[in-house]
N, C-alpha and C positions, 0 to 999 in steps of 0.2 A: 610743497611734495617734502622738503625737508622735515618739517613739523608732523606732516604725517608718518615719515619712517622712524622718525623720535619715537611716537606713540605706539606704532606697531613693534618698535624695539621694546619698548618699557612694559606693554602687556604681554609679550613672550617671557619677559625675566619673569613674570607673573610665576610662570609653570614650576621652576626649581625652588622660588621662595616657598608656594603652597606648599611642595613637598616636604620641604624642609621643616616648615610648620605643623605640618599634618604627623610626621615622625614623631616631633618633640611631644603636640598634643597626646598622640596615641600613647605614646612610653609613660607622659606625666599622669595621665588617666588613671592606667594601670596600676600607678604604685599608689594610689589614694587608698587607704584603710578601709577594710571592709569588703563584703561580699554582694554584689550586686544581687546577684541569684537568691541571695538568705532575703534580702529585703523584698524583692519580687514576691518569693514564695510566701513571706509572712512568717512570723514568730513562731505558729505551731506546726510549719511544715516539719517531714521528718527527713534523714539525711538522703533516703532515695527521692524525695520530692526536689532536694535542694541538686541533685545530681540530674534530675530530669532537666530541672528547670536551666541548669548550666548548659546541658547539650543544645537546648533548644535556644539559648543565648549564644551558642558555638565558642563558649569560655571554656568548654573543655580539650580545644584544638591547640596546637603550639602558637606562639606571639605571632611569629613571623607570619603563620598562615592567616590569623586574623587580621594581621596589618596589611598584608597583600589581598585579601579580600576587601578591606575598607580602601584601598586604594584602587581597585576595582569598580567598587561603587561609586567611588567618588569622582572616578573617569568620566561617568554616566551622570552626571549631577544627581547623583542619590546620597544626600548627608546622612542618611539612616533614620531609624525608627525610635523615638521615644521608648523606653523600658517601662517608664511610670506612668505614659498616658497612651501607649500602644498608636499616637499620630505621628505623621513624619514631621521631623524636626524644622524642615524646611516650612513646611505650613505655619508652626509656630512660631517660628523666629520670623516669618512675613508678617504674622499677625501682631506682634509685638512691635516691630521694627518702627511702625507710623507714632507708637506712644514716645519712643524714644528719640525721634527724627523731630518730632513737633517740639518737645521739651528742650533738646539741645541747639537747634538752630533758631529758637526763640532767645535763647539765653546767650547764643553767640552773636545774634544782631544787635542785640542791646549792649553787650561788652564792647561791641567794634563801635557802635554808636556814640558812647560815650568814651571808650578807653582812648582813641585816637586822638580826638581834640584836647582832652585833657592831658595826655603825653605831648602832645606839641605846645601846647601853651605854657605847659611846666617849662619846654626846652627853652622857649621864647624868654620868659621871665624868669630865667635862672638866676638862683639866688635871692630871690623875692619871696615874702611871706606864702604866696600862693604857690610857689615851686616847692617850699617846703613842707606845707601842708599835704600837696599831693603824693610826696614823697614819703612822708609818715603814713599816711593812710593805704599808700600800695604796700611798703615792706607790712605794716599789720595785717593787710587782707591776706598777703601769701603766707605770715606765720600761723593764721587761722586754720584749722583743721575743716573741710567741709562738712563733715558728720555734727561738728558741735556748731557752728553757725546754721544748720539747719534746725537741730534740735531747739536752739534758742529762739528762732524764728519761730518753731511751732508753739513754744511755750509763751511768747509775748503777743504774739498776735491771735493765735488760736485760743488759748487758756487763760490769759490775763483779760486780755481785751475784746476777745470775741468778735474780731474785725474779718479773720480767716475762715473758712468752711474747715472741716475736720480733714486731716489728710488721709482720705480713704480712696485715692486713685485720681483717675481722670474725670469724675462725674460725681456728682454729689449723688447722697443713695436716695434721694427722693425723684431723682431728675433721670429721664428716660435717654439712652444715648441716640444723639441723630441718626436717620438712616443711615446705612452703610455703602458710601459712594465710593471714597477712596482708601479708607479707614482711618484718613485724621480728621480728628475731629472737628478742630476750627474749619477746616476746608468745608467738611459735611455741612456743619450747620448754618453756613454761609450759602451752600449752593441750594439746599431743602427747605432755606428760610426760617430755621429754629432759631430763633433768636433766645428764648429760654434755656435751649441747651447753651447756645456760645457765650451766654454769660455764666452758664454753672462752669462750663470747659476754663473759661479765662479766670476764673475766681480759684478754681481748684490747681490750674498752672503757676499761680501769682509766687507762692512761696518756694516752689523748687525752682524756679525761673530764677528769683532773686538769689535762692543759693548758689545755684550755677553762676549766676553774673559776678558774685562775691567771689568765686574760687577764680573766674576767668580775666576779671578786670584789671587786678593787680599787676600780672605779668604784661597784659598788652601796654599798659601805660607806661611801666618801666622801661619795654624795649622800644617803645615809641621816644620816649623822651632820650633815652641813651644815643639811638639812631639819629634822632634830630638834633643833639648836640654833636656829633661828630659830621655830619653835613653842613651843619652850618658853620663849620670852620673850613669848609673847602675853598680853595681859591674863587672858582666860579661863582660862589654865593657873594663872597667879599666883592668881587669886581663888579657883580650885577646891582649890587648896592650902592658901589662908591660912583656907578655909571648915572646914578639917578632915576632907576626904577623903582617901582612903588615897591616898599618893603612886604605889603601884604600878599602882592602879584609873587614877588622872589620867595618869600616863605613858603605859602599854601599851594603853588602852581609848580614850582621848581625844586624847592628843597624837599618839602613833604613826600612829593611822590618818589623821589628817590630813598628817602628813609624809609618807604613803605617794604622794602624787599626783606630786612630780617622779622618786620611785624609780620608780614604775610606768613611766613613760616611759623612763628609761634602761635598764629592763629590757626594754620592748618594743622599743628600738632594737638593742639586742644581739641579743635574740632573732631578730629579723627578718633581722638581719646574718648571722648564725651559720646560719640555716635556708637561707639564698642559698647556703651552702657555705662552710665554713671551708677555704678554699684551701689554707693552708700545713701545717694540721693535716692534713687528709686526704692531702697530699703527702706529709708525713712519716711517717705511720703506715702509708702505704698501703691509705689507709680508700677503699671504692669508692662514694663518696657523689659529689652533685652538684658539688662543688667542683672534684673532682679530675676528672670528665667533663669540664668546662668548660675546664680546662688542657689536656687531650689535644685538643678541640676547635679550641682556639686552635691549637696548635703544627702541625694537620693542616689549617688553614684552612678548617674544616669550619662554613662559613657559618650553615647550617641549625641546626645545634646550638648554636653562640654566640649566635644570635638568640633561640632556645627559652628557653635559661638565662635570660639577661637577662630577659625576658618573665616567665617563671617567678619569679624573684626580685623583679621589679616588683611581680608580683598578691600575693607572699607580704608583701612590704613592707606594700602598702596594706590588707590582712587583719588584719595584727599591730596597725597603728596603728588601725584602725578598732575593734579589741578593747579596746584600751588605752582610747579616747576613752569607750568604754560602760562602762568600768572607774570612769572618774571619777566616773560619776553613782551608782556602788555606793558608794566610798569617800566621795564628800563630796555629802549630800542635797541640797545649794544648788545643785549643777549641773543645768541643765533642757535638755531637746533641743526 
């Protein structure tokens, strides 16, 4: 019952947060240089055409009236309509979300799969060559910009070696997309039995996933190593080892579980950030996700698309951190809500 009350309270806190986000986003979008009415009307439009377009887009009204109209539509679940495509931005974002979710979740799964064991082993073998190697690799990984590693992977594996396909999105140019069931190409390929499409999807995902893993892995390793070192110095770990319990049991069942609290926080932060659209990775690999959509919206002064994207990202962040808070109670029985 307390857990349910906590979840409901956190969800109610979402309302003032989203109002604040909507206000900041609305103001920031209007501060972008340029006139969206001119972009929509075209370069040959006359002053009368531009004025008529501003009236159609409600840009001729006071800024406060525009904002309250936006809040009114937002309260109804209407995030607006794109001026560039004429489609509801909710429809476009939902269509692009599977691409971002598939890419981010796969990369995060691999980063956690390798990052936590490597960080724990580095802590256990503190001061050894293995520990020094992991520390050097993690520091070097943090120092490498994600756009640089992505470009290097394309240059080596696509241009020089020819092992990877061209970075042209989720599917190869000569392969038809699987029949749409959920929008997730990996899942749809398996459901429909389209193994040719599944191979193309996996090959297209390889380089962007590796790029994201390189960005996520160093921080997970460093936080896991640091947390494990702190936990292994605790009295209860020393006492358990002194009483003759198996070292592997104490380290990997007791110490590692308690060391995972800050690791879960780090994972949640990276996952929420990446689900919001890893803009650089999606731009480099022509990935049709939410990040690339937001860049196109900013270039075209598409206010509704920019505002909707930021609102979706805010909801994703709050949801991810709510799940992280709930996981604390799973990992540490002392946590109560």
